[in-house]
ZALUM-906013 format. One line per 8 residues: their letters; for each residue x, z, y of C-alpha. Coordinates in steps of 0.001 Angstrom, whole numbers, plus 500000, padded with zeros to 6 digits. Example, Ala and Ser with C-alpha at 12.3 -4.5 7.8 and 13.67 -1.06 7.14 Angstrom:
2
AS> 512300 507800 495500  513670 507140 498940
***
This chain:
433
MTRSLIDY> 116502 858861 510892  119578 859139 513083  122833 859430 511228  124190 861926 513777  121323 864355 513162  121872 864126 509401  125580 864807 509853  124901 867718 512156
ADDVWRGA> 122385 869217 509750  124915 868852 506944  127537 870698 509006  125120 873577 509559  124236 873668 505861  127908 873895 504889  128601 876576 507499  130829 874293 509569
ADDNIAQS> 128509 874685 512583  126204 877467 513733  122629 876738 514751  120112 879546 514456  117822 881820 516413  120813 883741 517796  123012 880698 518495  122302 877791 520847
SGAGTGVL> 121656 874459 519207  124314 871772 519225  122098 869114 517703  121740 867221 520955  119332 866873 523857  115965 865243 524232  113688 864236 521386  115838 863105 518471
DVTEGVGF> 114421 860680 515928  114062 862227 512486  112228 859459 510694  109677 856825 511695  107189 858406 514084  108742 861887 513918  110929 863498 516581  112736 866808 516969
QPGFGNVV> 113569 868405 520301  116164 871147 519771  116293 874184 522014  115419 877854 522065  112159 877139 520349  112410 873674 518768  109494 871275 519184  108498 868696 516566
TFRAGGEL> 106753 865537 517770  104586 863158 515764  103192 859739 516639  099642 859457 515357  098180 856062 516152  098026 855890 519945  098532 859614 520520  101079 862394 520002
ILFDSGNP> 100905 865694 518156  103328 868525 518943  104193 871359 516605  105166 874218 518947  105861 873790 522642  108972 875781 523501  109731 878484 526051  108676 878887 529705
LGAQALHE> 111936 877766 531274  112065 874639 529103  108547 873339 529771  109528 870667 532281  112480 869499 530186  110215 869232 527149  107713 867149 529109  110433 864773 530306
AVRAWSPA> 111933 864491 526814  108589 863725 525186  107756 861184 527862  111114 859488 527298  110287 859337 523582  106732 858037 524020  104234 857420 526830  101282 858100 524504
PVSTVVFS> 099015 860995 525464  099521 864337 523755  096196 864956 522056  097064 868043 519993  099506 870950 520103  099848 873343 517172  101292 876787 517870  103276 878171 514939
HGHIDHVF> 102630 881686 516318  102256 883465 519641  105835 884326 520602  106498 883132 524113  109315 880758 523146  106731 878687 521245  103631 878582 523456  104720 877867 527022
GVGPFDAE> 105351 874130 527120  101785 872855 527263  101300 873185 531028  102869 869870 532126  100792 868003 529524  097636 869807 530664  098402 868584 534181  098580 864898 533232
DTPRPTVI> 095782 862541 534236  094446 862449 530678  092254 864817 528642  093972 868140 528081  095598 868546 524676  093670 870498 522087  095710 873580 521195  095306 874848 517626
AQELIGER> 096461 878239 516327  095670 880892 513765  092867 883141 514973  094964 886310 515434  096966 884743 518242  094364 885829 520781  094822 889473 519808  098566 889011 520252
FDRYILTN> 098126 887714 523790  095773 890605 524558  098377 893060 523302  101044 891451 525456  098910 892144 528509  098306 895760 527434  102045 896356 526827  103447 894123 529532
GYNAVINQ> 105892 896676 530940  107130 897743 527516  107813 894159 526467  109747 893615 529678  111885 896713 529121  112756 896052 525480  113673 892442 526142  115805 893436 529129
RQFQAPGM> 117647 895725 526741  117907 893269 523853  119172 890366 525972  121060 892291 528681  118950 890917 531517  117656 893675 533842  115630 891234 535946  113513 889784 533156
TWPTEYRR> 109758 890267 533095  106981 889503 530627  104244 886946 531333  100644 887977 531893  098902 884608 531505  098790 882526 528307  097537 879123 527228  094771 880160 524870
PDVTYRDA> 093987 877922 521881  090985 875635 521971  090558 875727 518193  091461 878528 515799  091350 878803 512031  091580 881698 509581  093221 880665 506281  093781 876913 506315
MTLTRGGL> 092875 873792 508229  093461 870074 507721  094236 868164 510901  093751 864390 510773  094610 862336 513852  095445 858645 514131  096206 858233 510451  098397 861356 510298
TMELFHVQ> 097420 864255 508048  098778 867731 508742  097783 870650 506542  097973 873986 508342  097968 877305 506522  098251 880925 507571  101155 883120 506466  102532 886520 507440
GETDDATV> 106192 887197 508057  107709 887719 511472  104154 887850 512811  100610 888237 511523  099440 885017 513224  101886 882500 511749  101031 878890 510954  102993 876594 508643
AWLPEQRI> 102438 872829 508802  102777 870548 505769  102618 866763 506051  102131 865623 502439  102518 861897 503069  105885 862260 504827  106928 865304 502703  107739 867167 505935
LCPGDMFI> 107519 870949 506243  107353 872761 509600  107848 876475 508816  107880 877765 512386  109902 880990 512517  109547 881654 508811  113006 880077 508485  115481 880723 511322
WVTPNCGN> 118914 880103 509717  119725 883835 509570  118249 886719 507619  114508 887005 508291  113525 888772 511497  111375 891399 509832  113051 894671 510754  113390 894294 514527
PQKVQRYP> 113721 897924 515718  111936 897551 519066  109061 895324 518014  105726 895510 516227  105127 895476 512483  106716 892740 510386  105751 891698 506846  108756 891382 504485
REWAIAMR> 106820 891237 501202  104323 888720 502533  107213 886712 503977  108766 886341 500525  105440 885224 499082  105134 882598 501821  108663 881315 501172  107870 880702 497512
RMAALGAE> 104625 878996 498475  106527 876652 500808  109237 876025 498221  106612 874833 495733  105481 872038 498063  108535 869882 497362  109345 869037 500981  112090 866494 501613
IMLPSHGA> 112543 867300 505311  112201 870769 506842  112017 871102 510624  112194 874802 511602  111329 876099 515054  114813 877599 515393  117982 876026 514069  118841 872691 512522
PIFGAERI> 116691 870584 510201  117324 870559 506472  117265 867224 504640  116823 866941 500881  114336 868540 498516  116938 870527 496578  118480 872087 499688  115085 873017 501063
RQALTETA> 113996 874566 497778  117246 876538 497566  117033 877847 501119  113435 878965 500719  113719 880500 497256  116972 882318 498007  115500 883743 501196  112529 884915 499122
EWLESLVE> 114895 886479 496586  116832 888229 499368  113653 889743 500793  112225 890639 497391  115344 892631 496580  115005 894767 499725  111289 895249 499144  111717 896237 495491
QTLAGMNA> 114569 898666 496188  112738 900302 499084  109431 900661 497253  111203 902039 494178  112866 904707 496308  109646 905564 498097  107784 905856 494811  110520 908159 493511
GARLDELV> 110144 910461 496517  113256 909483 498459  113528 910183 502163  113843 907343 504639  117396 908401 505484  118443 907954 501860  116936 904485 501646  118423 903276 504919
HEVSAPAH> 121898 904051 503622  121432 903118 499964  119388 899912 499907  121538 896799 500164  121032 893046 500226  121989 890955 497168  125761 890495 497222  125659 887093 495489
LADRPYLR> 123802 885610 498488  126144 886977 501143  127916 883648 501729  124769 881650 502480  124799 880356 506076  121053 881000 506323  121318 884618 505137  123765 886092 507638
ARYDEPEF> 122629 889231 509465  123244 887857 512941  119867 888676 514464  118140 891305 512338  119707 893246 509467  118810 894863 506147  118674 898516 507197  116199 897643 509949
IVRNLWRR> 114043 895870 507365  114079 898996 505193  112749 900982 508159  110045 898411 508755  109011 898562 505110  108763 902336 505392  106555 901960 508473  104425 899385 506653
YAGWYDGN> 103815 901480 503539  104563 905103 504408  103715 905854 508033  106080 907469 510526  107035 910716 508767  110502 910140 507315  110547 912950 504737  112631 915390 506795
PAHLKPAP> 110419 918398 507653  112452 919152 510786  111388 915767 512156  107660 916422 511707  107375 918592 514834  110897 918570 516293  112284 920349 519302  112795 918133 522355
DAQFAAAV> 116058 916197 522121  117487 917834 525230  116698 921346 523950  118326 920666 520589  121340 919104 522297  121730 922111 524578  121722 924444 521578  124401 922389 519810
AELAGGAT> 126438 922222 523035  126284 926010 523311  127709 926314 519814  130373 923668 520464  131495 924950 523847  129653 922608 526180  128831 918960 526694  132462 918064 527315
ALADVARR> 133430 919497 523937  130788 917307 522279  132130 914298 524171  135598 915075 522796  134201 915161 519263  132507 911818 519859  135796 910268 520994  137624 911731 518014
YAGSGELR> 135174 910227 515532  135249 906904 517357  139019 906889 517209  138924 907314 513450  136382 904514 513042  133413 906788 512319  131213 905107 514903  127884 906273 513522
LAAHFAEL> 128948 909906 513745  130530 909284 517130  127208 907994 518471  125395 911161 517377  127812 913388 519279  127872 911118 522318  124067 911307 522527  124097 915085 522131
AVQADADD> 126652 915358 524929  124600 913485 527521  121315 915041 526402  122856 918490 526815  124026 917646 530349  122614 914430 531801  124869 914693 534883  128184 915229 533063
ATAHAARA> 130358 912209 533935  132822 913015 531155  130033 912959 528593  128746 909646 529925  132223 908145 529899  132578 909055 526226  129116 907660 525496  130001 904380 527191
EVYDARAR> 133211 904115 525165  131420 904854 521894  128658 902324 522439  131064 899672 523655  132902 900131 520372  129659 900035 518414  128570 896818 520112  131907 895146 519327
AEESLMAR> 131594 896160 515673  128080 894777 515177  127136 891295 514000  123381 891417 514642  122118 890577 518104  119606 893423 517994  122168 896145 517347  124599 894684 519894
GIFTWAAS> 121864 894514 522511  120821 898144 522169  124366 899475 522023  125539 897371 524965  122594 898557 527034  123354 902190 526166  126983 901762 527242  125838 900191 530492
ESRRVTEG> 123452 903095 531171  126273 905614 530932  128759 903453 532812  126406 903329 535767  126332 907127 535813  130126 907367 535780  130292 904837 538620  127705 906703 540669
AAPQAGPS> 125302 903751 540580  121535 903863 540479  119778 903661 537105  119001 900271 535645  116455 898446 537766  112967 897963 536397  111303 894616 535840  111636 892056 538615
ARLLAPTQ> 109958 888755 539213  112193 886684 536932  110493 885465 533751  111914 886101 530318  112542 882997 528245  114720 883340 525117  113074 886156 523228  110874 887301 520399
D> 108428 890163 520387
***
């Protein structure tokens, strides 16, 4: 095990360095030695490498733009053929590095994944344009597109599978959390845990406002299951490794506790008849865990998780009867504008609230202003100012992405530019769905 990787991991644990799904890794480049026969290639979508007799096993395979670099790094680490690749789940930053190994003059690697991954790939094809649009917005990249071809697994499993290759034993088991097709790998002889995206060095990504259903309660159950294994090394698919059984147990159990608190509060409110709006503004994460470097809301955030829990258990009706069959947004905005004295008057209200720090209220009035008059440059200027301020005030990447995109939309109107361009031919790499 390299001393530098241990030191780096310790810095991340203590909060002296950032390395998570929303922050580029500083662990190093290439495949770094973890322990005998085990390597770790950091990147946006880490890859774990294992020597197994005269062959290699990869856990995850990184993102599309990093496929060639992964191939070169693995080949620098070992010339042995890659016999097996395990996908932790079907997000594109984990499944796009197999191509260069498929192209080698050796038998193609056997790709293993949980059986639901095929349905995920099918859905990506059905919603290709939508996935392009939401990732353009989240990552501020108007030219990004979504892939239409995927490396399908050769072998799938449902609940659990034991993989034995070249003297190496890897126990795979299915969990739900960020996705419904997640695989965790446990190597009992080396006491190594590969959690995939179940641990990403920030609060769990299970609220994501633009993406499909997440599983907060099931995620907590999976964290406690992993904690009970007694791993001594944990190699996540985003962020730095964790060394030491006590640290791993703490990180997993405290993440479970954090999620359980949100789940319990939300379900209690739902069962008591609360509206979604009440829960979004009343449910809060445990204060005593706020200083943990792996529980910072830098990607997703608690109020988004509350909304996802509501969607999971209660459907889409939020408890407000006016929202059951609402008037079109533009019609409602026009009525409010008529009462207020026009779109410009609403824009003035938005600026006034923004100036006093009431950014949530300011956003409501800014939206009403532009919906009441989509061509009003003054309204769009106010909207751009409000969402610029909102983006600066946010810590989570998801909120910043949406607010920054909204500001850009209005700024283009004030500058007389064309609307944001649709998808182009450039492929999206650093993203989740």
